[in-house]
C-alpha positions in Angstrom: 112.5 146.0 145.5 115.2 148.4 143.8 116.3 149.4 140.2 119.8 148.1 141.2 118.4 144.4 142.2 116.6 144.2 138.9 119.4 145.9 136.5 122.3 144.4 138.1 125.1 143.1 136.2 124.3 139.4 135.6 120.7 140.4 134.7 121.6 143.5 132.4 125.2 144.5 131.9 126.4 141.2 131.0 123.9 140.4 128.5 124.0 143.9 126.9 125.8 143.3 123.6 127.4 146.0 121.8 127.2 148.4 125.0 130.4 150.1 123.9 130.0 149.6 120.0 129.7 152.5 117.9 127.2 150.5 115.6 123.6 151.1 117.0 122.5 148.0 115.3 125.1 146.0 117.4 123.0 147.0 120.6 120.7 144.2 121.7 119.9 142.3 125.0 121.1 138.4 124.4 118.2 136.2 124.1 117.6 134.8 127.6 115.2 133.8 130.5 115.9 133.3 134.0 114.4 133.4 137.6 116.4 135.8 140.0 116.3 136.6 143.5 116.1 139.9 145.1 118.4 139.1 148.1 121.9 139.5 146.4 123.4 137.4 149.3 121.1 134.4 148.3 122.6 133.3 145.0 123.0 129.5 145.3 121.6 128.1 142.0 120.4 124.7 140.9 121.4 122.6 137.8 119.7 125.1 135.5 121.3 128.4 137.0 118.3 129.4 138.9 118.7 130.6 142.2 116.9 128.2 144.6 115.2 130.9 147.0 114.3 133.2 143.9 110.8 133.8 145.0 108.7 134.6 141.7 110.9 136.9 139.9 111.7 136.3 136.5 113.8 138.4 133.6 113.3 137.4 129.7 114.8 139.1 126.8 113.5 137.6 123.2 113.6 139.0 119.7 110.8 139.0 117.4 109.8 140.1 114.1 107.7 143.3 113.2 107.7 145.6 110.1 108.4 149.2 109.0 108.0 151.4 105.7 111.1 151.4 103.9 111.2 155.2 103.4 110.7 155.9 107.1 113.5 153.5 107.9 116.0 155.0 105.3 115.0 158.6 106.8 115.6 157.2 110.2 119.1 155.8 109.3 120.0 159.0 107.9 119.1 160.9 111.1 120.8 158.2 113.3 123.9 158.6 110.9 124.1 162.4 111.3 123.6 162.3 114.7 126.4 159.9 115.3 128.7 162.1 113.3 127.8 165.4 114.5 128.5 167.2 117.8 126.1 169.9 116.8 123.0 167.7 116.4 120.4 170.7 115.7 121.7 171.3 112.3 121.9 167.8 111.3 118.4 167.0 112.6 116.9 169.8 110.9 118.6 168.8 107.6 117.0 165.4 108.0 113.7 166.9 108.9 113.3 168.7 105.7 113.2 165.3 103.9 110.6 163.7 106.5 109.2 165.1 109.5 109.8 163.2 112.8 108.0 163.3 116.2 109.8 165.8 118.4 109.6 162.9 121.2 111.5 160.5 118.9 113.9 163.1 117.6 114.8 164.2 121.2 115.0 160.8 122.5 117.5 159.9 119.8 119.5 163.0 120.2 120.0 162.4 124.0 120.6 158.6 123.9 122.1 157.7 120.6 125.6 158.2 122.2 124.6 157.8 125.9 126.7 156.0 128.4 123.5 153.7 128.5 122.6 153.9 124.7 119.4 153.4 122.9 118.5 150.1 121.2 117.0 150.9 117.9 115.0 148.8 115.8 116.9 146.5 113.3 116.4 145.1 109.7 116.8 141.1 109.5 120.5 141.7 108.0 121.3 144.2 110.7 120.2 141.7 113.4 122.3 138.8 111.6 125.0 140.5 110.8 125.3 142.9 113.7 129.1 143.3 113.8 129.5 144.6 110.4 128.9 148.3 109.7 127.1 147.4 106.3 126.2 144.0 106.0 128.0 142.3 102.8 124.7 140.9 102.3 122.5 143.7 102.8 121.1 143.3 98.9 119.6 139.9 100.1 117.4 141.7 102.8 114.9 142.8 99.7 112.1 140.1 99.3 109.4 142.1 101.0 110.8 145.2 99.7 110.9 144.2 96.1 107.3 142.5 96.6 105.7 145.6 98.1 107.2 147.8 95.5 105.7 145.8 92.6 102.1 146.3 94.1 101.0 149.7 93.0 98.5 150.0 96.1 101.2 148.9 98.4 104.1 151.1 100.1 107.3 149.6 100.4 107.9 147.9 103.2 110.6 145.6 105.2 110.9 143.3 107.9 112.3 144.5 111.2 113.7 142.7 114.1 112.6 144.2 117.6 113.1 143.0 121.4 110.5 142.0 124.1 112.0 142.9 127.5 109.9 141.5 130.2 110.3 141.2 134.2 108.1 139.4 136.6 108.3 140.8 140.0 107.3 139.2 143.2 104.6 137.1 141.4 102.2 139.8 140.9 103.8 142.7 138.9 104.9 142.5 135.2 107.0 145.3 133.7 107.5 145.0 130.0 108.9 146.9 127.1 109.1 146.5 123.3 109.3 149.2 120.7 106.5 150.7 118.5 107.1 151.7 114.8 109.2 155.0 114.1 107.2 158.2 114.4 104.9 156.0 116.7 102.6 154.9 113.8 99.8 152.8 114.7 98.3 149.7 112.6 96.7 146.5 113.0 99.8 144.6 113.7 100.7 146.8 116.7 101.5 144.4 119.7 100.5 146.8 122.4 96.9 147.2 121.0 96.6 143.5 120.3 97.3 142.8 124.1 94.9 145.7 125.3 92.2 144.2 123.0 92.9 140.8 124.2 92.6 142.1 127.9 89.7 144.4 127.6 87.3 142.3 125.2 87.7 139.1 127.2 89.0 137.3 124.3 89.7 133.6 124.9 91.9 132.2 126.7 91.0 133.9 130.0 93.7 135.6 131.9 93.8 134.0 135.7 97.3 134.5 136.8 100.5 136.6 135.9 102.0 133.8 133.8 99.0 133.9 131.7 99.6 137.5 131.0 103.4 136.9 130.3 102.1 133.8 127.7 99.8 136.4 126.1 102.4 139.1 125.7 104.9 136.5 124.1 102.3 135.0 122.0 101.4 138.5 120.5 105.0 139.5 120.0 105.8 136.0 118.1 102.7 136.3 116.1 102.7 139.6 114.4 102.8 137.9 110.8 100.2 135.3 112.1 97.2 137.3 113.2 93.9 136.4 111.8 92.6 139.6 110.6 95.7 141.2 109.2 95.1 143.5 106.4 96.3 142.4 102.8 99.5 144.7 102.7 100.8 143.2 106.1 100.5 139.6 105.0 104.0 139.1 105.0 104.0 135.3 105.2 101.7 135.4 102.2 104.2 137.6 100.6 107.1 134.9 101.0 104.8 132.2 99.6 103.8 134.5 96.7 107.3 135.4 95.7 108.4 131.6 95.8 105.1 130.8 93.7 106.3 133.2 91.1 109.8 131.7 90.8 108.4 128.2 90.5 106.0 129.5 87.9 108.5 131.0 85.6 110.9 128.1 86.2 108.2 125.7 84.8 107.9 128.0 81.8 111.7 127.8 81.3 111.5 124.2 81.4 108.5 124.1 79.0 110.5 126.4 76.5 113.6 124.1 76.9 111.6 121.0 76.2 110.2 122.7 72.9 113.5 123.8 71.9 114.9 120.3 72.4 112.2 118.8 70.4 112.6 121.2 67.6 116.5 120.6 67.6 115.7 116.9 67.4 113.3 117.6 64.0 115.8 120.0 62.6 119.0 117.8 62.8 117.6 115.3 60.5 117.0 118.0 57.9 120.6 119.1 57.0 120.0 122.4 58.8 122.2 125.5 57.7 125.1 126.4 60.1 123.3 129.7 61.1 120.2 127.7 62.1 122.3 125.3 64.2 124.0 128.1 65.9 120.6 129.6 66.8 118.9 126.7 68.3 122.3 125.6 70.0 122.3 129.2 71.8 118.7 128.8 72.5 119.5 125.4 74.1 122.5 126.6 76.3 121.0 130.1 77.4 120.5 130.1 81.0 120.3 133.9 81.8 116.9 133.6 82.9 117.8 130.6 85.2 120.5 132.5 86.7 118.0 135.5 87.6 115.5 133.1 88.9 118.4 131.4 91.1 119.4 135.0 92.3 115.7 135.5 93.5 114.9 132.3 95.2 118.5 132.6 97.1 117.3 135.8 98.3 114.3 134.1 99.6 116.1 131.4 101.2 118.7 133.7 102.8 115.7 135.7 104.6 113.9 132.6 105.7 117.2 131.3 107.3 117.7 134.3 109.2 113.9 134.3 110.4 114.5 130.4 111.3 117.8 131.7 113.2 115.7 134.3 115.1 112.9 131.4 115.8 115.5 129.3 117.3 116.2 131.9 119.7 112.4 132.3 120.7 112.1 128.5 121.2 115.4 128.5 123.3 114.2 131.3 125.5 110.4 129.8 125.9 112.6 126.3 126.9 114.4 128.2 129.7 110.8 129.7 130.8 109.2 126.3 130.9 112.2 124.6 132.5 112.5 127.4 135.3 108.9 126.6 136.4 109.1 122.7 136.8 105.4 122.4 136.1 104.7 125.3 133.8 101.0 126.5 133.5 98.9 125.3 130.6 99.0 128.9 128.9 103.0 128.7 128.8 102.8 125.3 127.4 100.3 126.2 124.9 102.6 129.6 123.8 105.6 127.0 123.4 103.6 125.0 121.0 102.1 128.0 119.2 105.8 129.2 118.7 107.1 126.0 117.4 104.0 125.8 115.0 105.0 129.1 113.7 108.8 128.0 113.2 107.4 124.8 111.3 105.3 127.2 109.3 108.3 129.3 108.4 110.4 126.1 107.5 107.5 125.0 105.5 107.9 127.5 102.9 111.6 127.5 103.4 111.3 123.7 102.2 109.5 125.1 99.1 112.1 127.6 98.3 114.9 125.2 98.7 112.8 122.7 96.4 112.5 125.5 93.8 116.1 126.2 94.1 117.0 122.5 93.5 114.9 122.4 90.6 116.3 125.5 88.9 120.0 123.8 89.5 118.6 120.6 87.9 117.2 122.6 84.9 120.5 124.4 84.5 122.5 121.2 84.7 120.1 119.6 82.0 120.6 122.6 79.9 124.2 122.1 80.1 124.1 118.2 79.4 121.6 118.8 76.5 123.9 121.6 75.1 126.8 119.0 75.1 124.9 116.4 73.3 123.6 118.9 70.8 126.6 120.1 70.1 128.0 116.5 69.6 125.0 115.7 67.3 125.8 119.0 65.4 129.3 118.1 64.9 128.4 114.7 63.9 125.9 116.1 61.2 128.5 118.3 60.1 131.1 115.4 59.8 128.5 113.7 57.4 127.8 116.7 55.2 132.0 117.2 54.9 132.0 113.4 54.2 129.4 113.8 51.2 131.3 117.1 50.0 134.8 114.8 50.2 133.1 112.1 48.0 131.7 114.5 45.5 135.5 116.1 45.3 136.9 112.7 45.1 134.7 112.1 41.9 135.7 115.1 40.4 139.6 114.2 41.0 139.1 111.0 39.5 137.6 112.5 36.5 140.3 115.0 36.4 143.1 112.3 36.8 141.4 110.5 33.7 141.1 113.3 31.5 144.0 115.6 32.1 146.7 113.6 30.4 144.6 113.2 27.7 143.8 116.8 27.2 147.4 117.8 27.7 148.4 115.3 25.0 145.8 116.5 22.7 146.7 120.2 23.3 150.5 119.0 22.7 149.9 117.3 19.5 147.6 119.9 18.3 150.3 122.7 18.4 151.3 124.2 15.1 155.1 123.7 15.2 157.6 122.4 12.8 158.2 119.1 14.6 154.4 118.1 14.5 153.4 120.0 11.3 155.6 120.5 8.2 153.9 123.5 7.1 154.6 125.4 10.4 157.3 127.9 10.8 157.4 128.0 14.4 159.8 125.7 16.6 158.4 123.8 19.5 161.0 125.0 21.9 160.1 128.4 20.9 156.3 128.1 21.8 157.1 126.1 25.1 159.5 129.1 26.1 156.4 131.5 25.9 153.9 129.1 27.3 155.6 128.0 30.5 156.7 131.3 31.9 153.4 132.9 31.3 151.5 129.9 32.9 153.7 130.0 35.9 153.3 134.0 36.4 149.6 133.3 36.0 149.6 130.4 38.4 151.4 132.2 41.1 149.4 135.2 40.9 146.1 133.1 41.3 147.6 131.3 44.2 148.6 134.8 45.9 144.9 136.1 45.7 143.6 132.8 46.8 145.5 132.6 50.1 146.0 136.2 51.2 142.6 137.9 51.7 144.0 141.3 52.2 145.8 141.1 48.8 142.6 139.9 47.0 140.4 142.4 48.4 142.8 145.3 47.7 143.3 143.9 44.1 139.5 143.7 43.6 138.9 147.3 45.0 141.5 148.8 42.8 140.4 147.2 39.7 137.0 148.3 40.3 138.0 151.8 41.0 140.5 151.8 37.9 137.4 150.5 35.4 135.1 153.3 37.0 137.6 156.0 36.7 138.1 155.2 33.0 134.2 154.9 32.5 133.7 158.3 34.1 136.8 159.8 32.2 135.4 158.7 28.6 131.9 160.1 29.5 133.4 163.4 30.6 135.4 163.2 27.1 132.5 162.6 25.4 130.5 165.4 26.9 133.4 167.9 26.2 133.4 166.7 22.6 129.7 167.4 22.3 130.1 170.9 23.6 132.9 171.9 21.4 130.9 170.3 18.3 127.8 171.8 19.0 127.9 175.1 17.1 129.3 173.4 14.2 126.5 170.9 14.2 
């Protein structure tokens, strides 16, 4: 058994994505599981692509979920960025270490292998694993559900979901070689995969291990079940964090719906009371206000996006396990059970994703209902204003009729009441002389009133100038009175 036979091109190089990429998060092994032969000349394959005389050798690459502290990940990214951009790594590393101290082993490893011809595979976020070809994923702001949740809980440190890789080889049916990363700086916690496997093997936890493939099933179960352990501490219950985030949005959506219902009832009672324009404008704004719903839609879309990425990764896990069971013909019970467990866990994620989709649809329905109600309310408001305008029009019509009746009589009474020679023998003024004075003055007054009525700027300037002139005269008279008092004071 040699390294060349295990890491030959068809089992390693051809499955190494991003081998020549400058993006660290683009480096990963493509998910797969296959049996292989040590004898390079015996390469005849069956219908599933498995060598017919492969012995009991198998290789498996599979992604799985884990976690990391946000501050540690940010510092790690800064370190990687500076190592990529600098040939003199000592200065760059020292500058980053001032912010956060890394273990010497981690720092030396990155310095050596970050740009090596066989480069290191670093841990990735959900966005980095999903948008692995983008230097800065456009949807990176969506990768924040767990981060925002843990930030808002005072006793928790800010955390985020990471995507790790499981590499596993079975050699000659009696040896397992496996590799999966630990957290940065080799930090340990109750969710540590290696510790979980060791506890299972040393404490005799059921089910018992009886064959090499029972160990394979055990490793896969612990890797895929980091967030499903029974005794996780409260600050690592990531599955519950998603459920709580969805529940928070659903609760605020229900409150928004209750507020909308109350506002609709208030509008219905107000519309029958001939409300003022300001009241109608205020309540219509309340009915059409959707800023809160937009914020909730943004939050639930972030949840849905992250759950979609988790489901995508879970799909890869199921595909790998399908290859694993198919390659063994009659797989052991432990392999069948771990396949069922992974499927159940995917269904669990799909369950809360379904709840998130329902919440999103409820918010869309509420926004649509608000828009429809706003249109109806505006129509009812317009109808109410038309009714008010109609009543005002009838009042104006009444005054117009009265004016039409009494205006001719008023005119005739004024005309025949003039003190003119034609109408009164004792008068000295001619009627034509009176009319020559009356009509020009009336025309000037009418035109001046019309100009003030239809031109707001002139009206305002006229009122201001008149008021200033009046005040200046009043103040001038007061100053003159005070001056006269001063001059006449000694004489008095």
